[in-house]
C-alpha positions in Angstrom: 212.3 87.7 -29.7 211.1 88.7 -33.2 213.9 88.4 -35.7 215.9 85.8 -33.7 215.9 82.4 -35.2 217.3 79.1 -34.1 220.2 79.8 -36.5 220.9 83.2 -34.9 220.9 81.7 -31.4 223.2 78.8 -32.4 225.6 81.3 -34.1 225.7 83.6 -31.1 226.4 80.7 -28.7 229.2 79.4 -30.9 230.7 82.9 -31.1 230.7 83.0 -27.3 232.7 79.7 -27.3 229.8 77.4 -26.4 229.8 74.2 -28.6 226.3 73.8 -30.0 224.2 73.0 -33.0 220.7 73.5 -34.3 218.9 70.2 -33.6 215.4 71.0 -34.8 213.0 68.8 -32.8 215.1 66.1 -31.1 215.3 63.9 -28.0 218.7 62.5 -28.9 221.2 62.4 -26.2 224.1 64.8 -26.9 227.3 64.2 -25.0 229.5 67.1 -26.1 227.4 70.0 -27.6 224.5 72.1 -26.5 221.4 71.6 -28.6 219.2 74.5 -29.8 215.8 72.9 -30.5 212.0 73.3 -30.5 209.7 72.0 -27.9 205.9 71.7 -28.0 205.5 72.9 -24.4 206.9 76.3 -25.2 204.8 79.2 -26.4 205.6 82.8 -27.4 202.6 84.2 -25.6 203.3 87.8 -24.6 206.4 88.0 -26.7 205.5 89.7 -29.9 206.8 87.8 -32.9 208.8 85.5 -30.7 209.3 81.8 -30.9 210.0 79.3 -28.1 213.5 77.8 -28.0 214.8 74.9 -25.8 218.4 74.8 -24.9 219.7 71.4 -23.9 223.2 71.2 -22.3 225.4 68.2 -22.8 226.4 66.4 -19.6 228.3 69.1 -17.7 231.1 68.5 -15.3 232.4 71.0 -12.9 234.9 72.5 -15.4 232.1 73.1 -17.8 229.7 75.0 -15.5 231.0 78.4 -16.9 229.1 77.5 -20.1 225.9 78.1 -18.3 226.9 81.7 -17.6 227.9 82.2 -21.2 224.6 80.8 -22.5 222.7 83.2 -20.2 224.8 86.1 -21.4 224.1 85.2 -25.0 220.3 84.9 -24.4 220.4 88.3 -22.6 222.3 89.9 -25.5 219.7 88.4 -28.0 216.9 90.0 -26.0 215.4 86.6 -24.9 212.5 86.8 -22.5 210.7 84.2 -20.4 207.0 83.6 -19.9 204.9 81.0 -18.0 205.8 78.2 -20.5 209.5 78.5 -19.6 211.2 76.2 -17.1 214.4 74.5 -16.2 215.0 70.8 -15.9 218.1 69.1 -14.6 219.3 65.6 -15.1 221.4 64.0 -12.3 223.4 60.9 -13.1 221.8 57.9 -11.4 223.6 54.9 -12.8 225.5 54.4 -9.6 222.4 54.5 -7.3 221.0 51.3 -5.9 217.2 50.6 -6.2 217.0 51.4 -2.5 218.6 54.8 -3.0 216.3 55.5 -6.0 213.3 54.6 -3.9 214.5 56.8 -1.0 214.9 59.7 -3.5 211.3 59.4 -4.5 210.1 59.2 -0.9 212.2 62.3 0.0 210.8 64.2 -3.0 207.2 63.4 -2.0 207.9 64.5 1.6 209.4 67.8 0.4 207.4 68.6 -2.7 205.4 71.4 -1.0 208.7 73.1 0.1 210.2 72.7 -3.4 206.9 74.0 -4.9 207.2 77.1 -2.7 210.4 78.0 -4.6 208.5 77.9 -7.9 206.0 80.4 -9.4 202.3 79.4 -9.0 202.2 78.2 -12.6 204.6 75.4 -11.7 203.1 74.3 -8.4 201.0 71.2 -7.7 199.4 70.0 -10.9 199.1 73.5 -12.5 201.3 72.6 -15.5 200.5 69.7 -17.9 204.2 69.0 -18.4 205.1 69.1 -14.7 202.8 66.9 -12.7 203.0 66.4 -8.9 204.9 63.4 -7.6 203.1 63.7 -4.3 199.6 63.4 -5.7 200.3 61.1 -8.7 202.4 58.4 -6.9 200.9 55.2 -5.7 202.5 55.0 -2.3 201.7 51.3 -2.0 203.3 50.5 -5.3 206.4 52.6 -4.4 206.7 50.7 -1.1 206.7 47.4 -3.0 209.1 48.6 -5.7 212.1 46.3 -6.4 213.4 47.9 -9.6 213.7 51.3 -11.3 210.8 50.2 -13.6 208.7 49.6 -10.5 209.5 53.0 -9.1 208.8 54.7 -12.4 205.5 52.9 -12.6 204.5 53.9 -9.1 205.3 57.6 -10.0 202.6 58.8 -12.4 202.3 55.4 -14.0 205.6 55.6 -15.9 204.9 59.0 -17.4 207.7 61.5 -18.1 205.8 64.7 -17.5 206.3 64.6 -13.7 208.5 66.7 -11.4 210.7 63.7 -10.7 211.1 61.7 -13.9 212.6 58.2 -13.6 211.9 57.4 -17.3 215.1 59.3 -18.3 217.0 56.5 -16.6 216.8 54.1 -19.5 217.6 56.6 -22.2 220.3 58.7 -20.3 221.1 57.0 -17.0 219.7 60.0 -15.2 216.8 61.1 -12.9 215.3 64.3 -14.2 214.1 67.1 -11.8 
């Protein structure tokens, strides 16, 4: 909201015991601290004087999950609000998965995308959002069937683009698959 800066957000999170820093605009992988940063997909439409802020968690383990509640409490206390540009993306560790398992994950997502979309607001369904394209409509099924590597799978899904609901391009940078 108006009057809340990246610095205020970072300070409030630290005061709540959440390790974080103001990263500006950054795609760097952070292993221990939350990042408070900007993102071009966010807008302050409908939030007078507001600014879009992205919060990126470090890799969280079960013992760290309480940090999510603390972050939400801080955002609520700061008066943060959401609009149609807000979303949530989760990275799941995939380094241990075989190519066959990675391919099966893509196939299962395609089969269930309509169900998953039903849990989302209309602005996030199908291809309604530039930064969240459909796996079902953007995947070459023939190329996916022939895939023998993660690169092949990523190429089959939206031609190796990262703005898709199931993003395999995160694998090379972070060892994850992004939902």
